[in-house]
C-alpha positions in Angstrom: -0.1 -0.1 0.0 1.0 3.6 -0.2 0.8 6.0 2.4 1.1 9.8 1.9 2.9 11.9 4.5 2.7 15.6 4.9 6.3 16.2 5.6 6.0 19.9 6.3 3.1 19.7 8.9 3.6 19.9 12.7 5.8 21.8 15.2 8.9 19.4 14.5 8.7 19.3 10.6 10.4 18.2 8.5 13.1 16.7 10.5 10.9 14.5 13.1 8.3 13.8 10.4 11.0 12.4 7.9 12.9 10.4 10.7 9.6 8.8 11.7 8.8 8.1 8.0 12.3 6.4 7.6 11.7 4.3 10.5 8.2 3.3 9.3 9.5 2.3 6.0 12.0 -0.1 7.5 9.8 -1.5 10.0 6.4 -1.6 8.0 5.6 -3.2 4.5 4.6 0.2 3.0 5.7 2.6 0.5 5.6 6.3 1.6 4.9 9.3 -0.6 6.6 12.4 1.1 4.9 15.6 0.0 6.7 19.0 0.7 9.5 21.0 -0.3 11.8 18.6 -2.2 15.3 20.3 -1.3 14.4 20.3 2.6 13.2 16.6 2.6 16.3 15.5 0.7 18.5 17.3 3.0 16.9 15.7 6.0 17.0 12.3 4.4 20.9 12.9 3.6 21.4 13.8 7.5 20.0 10.6 8.6 22.4 8.7 6.1 19.5 7.1 4.3 19.3 6.4 0.7 16.2 6.4 -1.6 14.6 3.1 -2.5 11.3 2.0 -4.3 9.5 2.4 -0.9 10.2 6.1 -0.7 9.3 8.8 -3.2 9.1 12.6 -2.9 6.2 14.7 -4.2 7.3 18.4 -4.4 4.9 21.0 -2.8 6.2 24.3 -2.5 3.6 25.8 0.0 3.0 25.1 3.6 -0.1 25.5 5.7 0.8 27.0 9.2 -0.9 26.9 12.3 -1.7 30.6 12.1 -3.6 30.1 8.8 -7.4 30.2 8.8 -8.4 26.6 7.9 -10.8 27.0 5.1 -9.1 30.0 3.4 -5.8 27.9 3.6 -7.2 25.0 1.8 -8.9 27.0 -0.8 -6.0 29.4 -1.5 -2.8 27.2 -0.7 -3.3 24.8 -3.6 0.4 23.9 -3.7 0.6 23.3 0.0 1.9 19.8 1.3 -1.5 19.2 2.9 -3.6 20.1 0.0 -1.4 18.2 -2.5 -1.3 15.1 -0.1 -5.3 15.1 0.2 -5.6 15.3 -3.5 -3.4 12.3 -4.0 -5.6 10.6 -1.8 -8.8 11.8 -3.5 -7.3 10.6 -7.0 -6.3 7.1 -5.5 -2.5 7.9 -5.8 -2.4 6.9 -2.3 -4.4 4.7 0.2 -4.0 6.9 3.5 -2.9 10.3 4.4 -1.1 11.2 7.5 -0.3 14.8 8.8 0.6 16.5 12.0 -0.2 20.0 10.7 -3.1 22.5 11.2 -6.1 20.5 12.6 -8.6 22.7 11.3 -7.2 22.8 7.9 -6.9 18.9 7.8 -10.7 18.9 8.8 -11.6 21.2 6.2 -9.3 19.7 3.5 -10.7 16.1 4.4 -14.2 17.2 4.2 -13.9 19.5 0.8 -11.2 17.4 -1.0 -11.4 13.8 0.2 -15.2 13.9 0.9 -17.7 12.3 3.4 -19.0 8.9 3.1 -22.6 8.9 1.8 -25.0 9.0 4.7 -22.5 10.6 7.2 -23.6 13.9 8.4 -20.2 15.2 9.9 -16.9 13.5 10.2 -15.4 13.0 13.6 -11.9 13.4 15.0 -11.3 10.3 17.1 -8.2 9.8 19.2 -7.2 6.8 21.2 -7.1 7.5 24.8 -5.3 5.3 27.3 -7.2 4.1 30.3 -6.7 2.0 33.4 -8.1 -1.2 31.9 -6.6 -0.6 28.2 -7.7 2.1 25.7 -10.9 3.7 24.4 -11.8 5.7 21.3 -13.1 9.1 22.1 -15.3 11.0 19.6 -15.7 13.7 18.6 -12.7 15.9 20.0 -13.1 19.1 18.0 -14.3 18.7 14.6 -17.9 19.4 15.6 -18.2 21.8 18.5 -22.2 22.0 17.9 -23.9 18.8 17.3 -27.5 17.2 16.7 -28.5 14.0 18.4 -28.1 12.3 15.1 -24.3 13.2 14.8 -23.6 11.6 18.3 -25.6 8.5 17.2 -23.2 8.2 14.0 -20.3 8.9 16.1 -21.2 5.7 18.1 -21.6 3.7 14.9 -18.2 4.9 13.5 -16.4 4.5 16.8 -17.9 1.0 17.4 -16.7 -0.2 13.8 -13.3 1.3 14.4 -12.9 -0.3 17.7 -13.8 -3.6 16.5 -12.0 -3.7 13.2 -8.8 -1.6 14.1 -8.5 -2.0 17.9 -9.8 -5.7 18.0 -12.3 -4.9 20.5 -15.0 -7.9 20.5 -18.5 -6.3 20.5 -17.3 -2.9 21.6 -19.2 -1.3 24.5 -20.4 2.2 23.7 -20.9 4.9 26.3 -22.2 8.5 26.3 -20.1 11.1 28.2 -22.8 13.0 30.4 -23.1 14.7 33.9 -24.9 11.6 35.5 -25.6 8.1 34.7 -29.5 8.5 34.5 -31.0 8.7 31.1 -32.8 11.9 31.9 -29.5 13.7 32.9 -27.8 16.3 30.5 -29.1 18.7 28.0 -31.6 18.1 25.5 -29.0 17.0 23.0 -27.6 14.4 25.2 -31.1 13.1 26.4 -32.1 12.7 22.7 -28.7 11.1 21.7 -29.2 8.6 24.6 -32.5 7.7 23.4 -30.9 7.0 19.8 -28.2 5.0 21.0 -30.4 3.0 23.5 -32.8 2.1 20.6 -29.8 1.1 18.3 -28.1 -2.3 17.8 -25.1 -0.9 19.3 -23.6 -2.3 22.5 -24.8 0.7 24.4 -24.2 0.8 28.1 -25.5 4.2 28.8 -24.1 7.4 30.4 -20.5 7.6 31.7 -19.5 10.4 34.1 -16.3 12.2 33.7 -14.9 10.8 36.9 -15.2 7.4 35.6 -13.8 7.7 32.2 -10.4 6.2 32.8 -11.8 3.3 34.6 -14.9 2.7 32.6 -15.5 -0.4 30.7 -16.6 1.6 27.6 -14.6 0.9 24.5 -16.2 3.9 22.7 -16.8 7.3 24.4 -19.3 9.6 22.6 -19.6 13.3 23.0 -19.8 16.6 21.0 -16.6 18.2 19.9 -16.7 20.9 22.7 -16.9 18.6 25.5 -14.4 16.0 23.7 -11.7 18.6 23.2 -11.7 19.5 26.9 -11.7 15.9 28.0 -8.7 15.1 25.7 -6.7 18.2 26.7 -7.5 17.7 30.5 -6.5 14.0 30.5 -3.2 14.8 28.6 -2.3 17.7 30.8 -3.3 16.0 34.0 -1.3 12.8 33.0 1.8 14.8 32.1 1.8 17.1 35.3 1.1 14.0 37.6 4.2 12.2 36.2 6.2 15.3 36.6 5.1 15.7 40.2 5.9 12.0 41.0 9.4 12.5 39.6 9.9 15.8 41.7 8.9 14.1 44.9 10.9 11.0 44.2 14.0 13.2 43.9 13.2 15.5 46.8 14.8 13.1 49.4 17.2 10.2 49.9 14.3 8.0 50.8 12.4 9.1 47.8 15.5 8.5 45.5 15.9 4.8 47.0 12.1 4.3 46.5 12.3 5.6 42.9 15.1 3.2 42.2 12.9 0.3 43.4 9.8 1.3 41.2 11.8 2.7 38.1 10.5 -0.1 35.8 7.0 0.1 37.1 7.0 3.7 36.4 8.5 3.5 33.1 5.7 1.0 32.2 2.9 3.4 33.5 4.3 6.3 31.7 4.4 4.3 28.4 0.7 3.3 29.1 -0.4 7.0 29.1 2.1 8.1 26.4 0.2 9.5 23.4 3.3 8.7 21.4 2.3 4.9 21.6 -1.0 5.6 19.9 0.3 7.7 16.9 -2.7 9.9 15.9 -6.3 10.2 15.5 -8.5 9.0 12.6 -10.9 11.2 11.0 -13.8 9.0 10.8 -16.5 9.4 8.1 -14.4 10.3 5.2 -13.9 8.1 1.9 -10.4 7.3 2.6 -8.3 7.0 5.9 -6.9 10.3 7.2 -4.8 10.3 10.3 -4.2 13.5 12.4 -0.8 13.2 14.2 -0.3 15.1 17.3 1.1 18.4 16.5 4.3 18.0 18.5 4.8 14.6 17.3 8.4 13.5 17.1 9.7 10.4 15.1 8.2 7.5 17.4 4.9 9.2 17.6 4.8 9.9 13.8 6.1 6.4 13.0 3.2 5.1 15.0 0.6 7.1 13.2 1.8 5.7 10.0 1.4 2.3 11.7 -2.1 3.3 12.4 -3.1 4.4 9.1 -1.8 1.2 7.6 -4.0 -0.8 10.1 -6.8 1.6 9.4 -6.6 1.0 5.7 -6.2 -2.8 5.9 -9.2 -3.1 8.2 -11.7 -1.9 5.7 -13.4 -0.1 8.4 -14.6 2.7 5.9 -16.5 0.0 3.9 -18.1 -1.3 7.0 -19.0 2.3 8.1 -20.6 3.0 4.8 -22.5 -0.4 4.7 -24.0 0.2 8.3 -24.9 3.9 7.6 -26.6 3.1 4.4 -28.5 0.0 5.9 -29.7 2.5 8.7 -31.1 4.6 6.1 
């Protein structure tokens, strides 16, 4: 398969993006099309002492969409940007999946306007994997749709359930609705009506999930609107990072702490790895006609390599076909 990579997107582009891509090419059975400024890409590859082979190709794109660009305007005006050129390659079936760590809003807009929605899908959803105490869950939406209708949340549940089953290997995934209480009458009108739709569906819906239970919930799929989801994601990331930092500070604050730290060093390393976003790669944009993965903006090589791995699994799972069949069957 061919994976199209936006070499110029993200805080650490192009160096870390290319480094992660080179690692992916070595470890995964994929061909990668690197899209971006050809001279910069070649310089980065040379610095890593790598040579070109049949699994690596450069597609020149002279422009860059930055984080300061307004998403829709950038997609329409920056036709020669690495993101727009890459998305068009996917649209024209020159590639099978697209991965970018660039401007999230622009990627959402480009995915919608260039790649296009699956027939019957009201709104695409940005759906990252979040680590939990019992494993991991898919959270959707986290920012693509701040304002939602009940039908949107219902479709998020469908897409998330299929992705959890086909990509995360969850058997009969449990779907939960993030809310302010467990009772079906809790929450705004949006959430009450969404609960009703999910409850009446053939999904394995387990009801409302309160925020304090998100990290130890049995839900494999966590559904909410993009406003709530974005807050949940960033709070979880920030809290985990600060908690790990504070533990490190405390362990180094005394001789007793340093001795204890040495004894639990391996356990702490495993715990940190479990909650490290780098392990999960990126967030699929579910509801589009082709696989699109949004890697974290601050991704370094390992995280981006894993984003490419995720795009490969996403494509090979045929999740998009299953989503399309399920949505059209519902209609």
